[in-house]
N, C-alpha and C positions, 0 to 999 in steps of 0.2 A: 463581067459583072452582072449580077442579077439586076431585075428591074427595081426601079425606086419603090414601088409599092410592096415588093417582097421583102425589101430590106426594112422599111419602117411599116409596122402593122397598124399602130394606132397611137395617138397621144394618150397619156395616162392622166386623167382628170381626177385627181385626188386633193385633199386638203394639203398634203405635203407638196404635192407637185405645183399646185397653185401658189403656194407661199414661195417656193423656189422661183417661180417664175417672175412674181412681183418684186422679190428682194435681191435675188442673186443673178438675175438676167439668165436664167437657166430653163430649157425645155425638157420634159421628161417624155420618153416614148417606150413603147413595148416594140422591140425589134427582133428579127429572126435570130435564132440561137447561133448560126453559123456566120451571122454578119460580123465583119471586123469594124474597128473604129474608124478606119478610113473610109469604108463604104457608107457607114452611118453619117459621117461628116459630109461626104459628097451628096448624099441623098438629101440631107437637110438643106444644104446650100442650094441645090437645084429646085427642090419643091418650094421653099419658102422664100427664096432669093434674098438670104442674109449671109453674113460672114460668121463662120464658127471659130472659136478660140480653142476650145479643147472638148473632147468627149471622154466620159467615164462610162464604164459598163459594169453591169452586175448580173450574175447567173443566179436565179432563184429556184430552189428545189420545190416540186410539187408537194402539196400537203397530202396527208392521208385523209381519205373520206370513206365514209361507211353508209351503206344503205341495208339497214336491218343486220343481217348476220354476215353481208358480204362487204369485204374491204377492197379499196383500190386506192390509186394515187392520182392526183391531178397532174397534167403535164408540166415539165420544167419549162421555164421561160426566162428571157433575157430583157433586161431594163437597161436604157441608156439615158444618161444625164448629159445633155448638150449645152455648153456654155457659149453664149454669144460674145462676140467682140464688143467692147465699149462703143457707144453711140449707135448701135444697130436697134432697129425697131423691132418690137416684140409682135410676132404674128399672132393674128386673132383667130384661132380656130374655135373659140367658144362664143360667137356671136349670137347663137340661139339661147343661151343661159342667161 
């Protein structure tokens, strides 16, 4: 198994992600493209010391970007929605905001 910090790259702090955190007991992360749902579940349980109910993943394709006459693509990336079990406390990784 790869290390925990290579599986979970960063939490996604967006309006949609914060709303899911408050209402649906769900955390949203950017994860490695090759990471499986089981690896994401284990990484979140170890890093944040919580119990995970289920994990949903989504692979997003990179957008086309232009710089003048040159075109290119942003890299593809993977998003994971991690649903915590009932009664689990939400980890606070946004203490500075």
